[in-house]
FIKOL-640888 format. One record per atom (N, C-alpha, C): y negated, z negated, x negated; residue number from 1. Coordinates in steps of 0.1 Angstrom, whole numbers. Each point is the difference from the previous one (the first is absolute). Example, Ala and Ser with C-alpha at 12.3 -4.5 7.8 and 13.67 -1.06 7.14 Angstrom:
% FIKOL-640888
+-------+-------+-------+------+
:     y :     z :     x : resi :
+-------+-------+-------+------+
:    57 :   -78 :  -132 :    1 :
:   -12 :     0 :     9 :    1 :
:   -12 :     0 :    -9 :    1 :
:   -11 :     7 :     4 :    2 :
:   -11 :     0 :    -9 :    2 :
:   -11 :    -8 :     8 :    2 :
+-------+-------+-------+------+
% end
This chain:
% FIKOL-640888
+-------+-------+-------+------+
:     y :     z :     x : resi :
+-------+-------+-------+------+
:  -758 :   964 : -1033 :    1 :
:     1 :   -14 :     0 :    1 :
:    13 :    -5 :    -6 :    1 :
:    11 :     7 :     4 :    2 :
:    13 :    -4 :    -4 :    2 :
:     2 :     3 :   -15 :    2 :
:    -6 :    11 :    -5 :    3 :
:     0 :     3 :   -14 :    3 :
:    -7 :   -11 :    -8 :    3 :
:   -11 :    -5 :     5 :    4 :
:    -7 :   -10 :    -7 :    4 :
:     8 :   -13 :    -2 :    4 :
:     7 :    -3 :    11 :    5 :
:     9 :   -12 :     0 :    5 :
:    11 :     2 :   -10 :    5 :
:     6 :    12 :     0 :    6 :
:    11 :     3 :    -9 :    6 :
:    -5 :    -1 :   -15 :    6 :
:   -12 :     5 :    -3 :    7 :
:    -5 :    -1 :   -13 :    7 :
:    -3 :   -14 :    -4 :    7 :
:    -6 :    -8 :     9 :    8 :
:    -2 :   -14 :    -3 :    8 :
:    13 :    -8 :    -2 :    8 :
:    10 :     3 :     8 :    9 :
:    13 :    -6 :    -2 :    9 :
:     6 :     3 :   -13 :    9 :
:    -1 :    13 :    -4 :   10 :
:     6 :     3 :   -13 :   10 :
:    -8 :    -6 :   -12 :   10 :
:   -13 :    -1 :     1 :   11 :
:    -8 :    -7 :   -10 :   11 :
:     3 :   -14 :    -2 :   11 :
:     2 :    -7 :    12 :   12 :
:     3 :   -15 :    -1 :   12 :
:    14 :    -2 :    -5 :   12 :
:     9 :     9 :     4 :   13 :
:    14 :    -1 :    -4 :   13 :
:     1 :     2 :   -15 :   13 :
:    -7 :    10 :    -5 :   14 :
:     1 :     3 :   -15 :   14 :
:    -7 :   -11 :    -8 :   14 :
:   -10 :    -7 :     6 :   15 :
:    -6 :   -11 :    -7 :   15 :
:     9 :   -12 :    -2 :   15 :
:     8 :    -2 :    11 :   16 :
:    10 :   -11 :    -1 :   16 :
:    12 :     3 :    -7 :   16 :
:     4 :    13 :    -1 :   17 :
:    12 :     4 :    -7 :   17 :
:    -1 :    -2 :   -15 :   17 :
:   -12 :     0 :    -5 :   18 :
:    -1 :    -1 :   -15 :   18 :
:     2 :   -15 :    -4 :   18 :
:    -3 :    -9 :     9 :   19 :
:     2 :   -14 :    -3 :   19 :
:    14 :    -5 :     4 :   19 :
:     6 :    -7 :   -10 :   20 :
:    13 :    -6 :     3 :   20 :
:    -1 :   -15 :     1 :   20 :
:     1 :    -5 :    12 :   21 :
:    -1 :   -14 :     2 :   21 :
:    14 :    -7 :     0 :   21 :
:     1 :   -11 :    -6 :   22 :
:    12 :    -7 :     0 :   22 :
:    -1 :   -12 :    10 :   22 :
:    10 :    -2 :     9 :   23 :
:    -1 :   -10 :     9 :   23 :
:     2 :   -13 :    -7 :   23 :
:    -9 :    -9 :     1 :   24 :
:     1 :   -13 :    -7 :   24 :
:     9 :   -10 :     8 :   24 :
:     9 :    -6 :    -6 :   25 :
:     9 :    -9 :     7 :   25 :
:    -7 :   -12 :     5 :   25 :
:   -10 :    -5 :    -8 :   26 :
:    -7 :   -12 :     5 :   26 :
:    -8 :     3 :    13 :   26 :
:    -6 :    12 :     1 :   27 :
:    -7 :     3 :    12 :   27 :
:    10 :     1 :    12 :   27 :
:    11 :     6 :    -2 :   28 :
:    10 :     1 :    10 :   28 :
:     5 :   -14 :     5 :   28 :
:     2 :    -9 :   -10 :   29 :
:     5 :   -13 :     3 :   29 :
:   -11 :    -8 :     8 :   29 :
:   -13 :     2 :    -4 :   30 :
:   -11 :    -7 :     7 :   30 :
:    -1 :     5 :    15 :   30 :
:     2 :    13 :     2 :   31 :
:     0 :     5 :    14 :   31 :
:    12 :    -6 :     8 :   31 :
:    11 :    -1 :    -6 :   32 :
:    12 :    -6 :     7 :   32 :
:    -2 :   -15 :     3 :   32 :
:    -6 :    -7 :    -9 :   33 :
:    -2 :   -14 :     2 :   33 :
:   -11 :    -2 :    10 :   33 :
:   -10 :     8 :     0 :   34 :
:   -11 :    -1 :    10 :   34 :
:     5 :     3 :    14 :   34 :
:     9 :    10 :     1 :   35 :
:     6 :     4 :    13 :   35 :
:     8 :   -12 :     5 :   35 :
:     8 :    -6 :    -9 :   36 :
:     8 :   -12 :     4 :   36 :
:    -9 :   -11 :     5 :   36 :
:   -11 :    -3 :    -6 :   37 :
:    -9 :   -10 :     4 :   37 :
:    -5 :     3 :    14 :   37 :
:    -4 :    12 :     3 :   38 :
:    -5 :     4 :    13 :   38 :
:    10 :    -1 :    10 :   38 :
:    13 :     4 :    -3 :   39 :
:    10 :    -1 :    10 :   39 :
:     3 :   -14 :     4 :   39 :
:    -1 :   -10 :   -10 :   40 :
:     2 :   -14 :     3 :   40 :
:   -12 :    -6 :     7 :   40 :
:   -12 :     6 :    -2 :   41 :
:   -12 :    -5 :     6 :   41 :
:    -1 :     3 :    15 :   41 :
:     5 :    12 :     4 :   42 :
:    -2 :     4 :    14 :   42 :
:     6 :    -9 :    10 :   42 :
:    13 :    -5 :    -1 :   43 :
:     5 :    -9 :     9 :   43 :
:    -8 :   -13 :     1 :   43 :
:    -4 :    -5 :   -12 :   44 :
:    -8 :   -12 :     0 :   44 :
:   -13 :     1 :     7 :   44 :
:    -6 :    12 :    -1 :   45 :
:   -13 :     2 :     7 :   45 :
:     3 :     1 :    15 :   45 :
:    11 :     6 :     4 :   46 :
:     3 :     1 :    14 :   46 :
:     2 :   -14 :     6 :   46 :
:     7 :    -9 :    -8 :   47 :
:     2 :   -14 :     5 :   47 :
:   -13 :    -7 :     1 :   47 :
:    -9 :     2 :   -10 :   48 :
:   -13 :    -6 :     0 :   48 :
:    -8 :     4 :    12 :   48 :
:     0 :    13 :     3 :   49 :
:    -8 :     5 :    12 :   49 :
:     6 :    -4 :    13 :   49 :
:    14 :    -2 :     0 :   50 :
:     6 :    -4 :    12 :   50 :
:    -4 :   -14 :     3 :   50 :
:    -2 :    -9 :   -10 :   51 :
:    -4 :   -13 :     2 :   51 :
:   -14 :    -1 :     5 :   51 :
:    -8 :    10 :    -1 :   52 :
:   -14 :     0 :     5 :   52 :
:    -2 :     4 :    14 :   52 :
:    11 :     4 :     7 :   53 :
:    -2 :     4 :    14 :   53 :
:     9 :    -9 :     9 :   53 :
:    -2 :     1 :    13 :   54 :
:     8 :    -8 :     9 :   54 :
:    14 :     6 :     0 :   54 :
:    10 :    -9 :     4 :   55 :
:    14 :     3 :     0 :   55 :
:     3 :    12 :    10 :   55 :
:    -7 :     1 :    11 :   56 :
:     3 :    10 :     9 :   56 :
:    -4 :    14 :    -5 :   56 :
:    -8 :     1 :   -10 :   57 :
:    -4 :    13 :    -6 :   57 :
:     8 :     5 :   -11 :   57 :
:    10 :    -8 :    -4 :   58 :
:     9 :     4 :   -11 :   58 :
:    12 :     7 :     5 :   58 :
:     7 :     7 :    -9 :   59 :
:    12 :     8 :     4 :   59 :
:    12 :    -9 :     1 :   59 :
+-------+-------+-------+------+
% end
């Protein structure tokens, strides 16, 4: 079983080794911008949900 996994791992590694992918700067920028949006969204969502419950149930 382990030999089969080793062979499969070598086959997939060799398949990806032949392709050279370049990291696109626009994709990286989009991920960073999206992450920033999510980080700003989370406190706003927490404030929104806090307003939906009674004051004694909030932190």
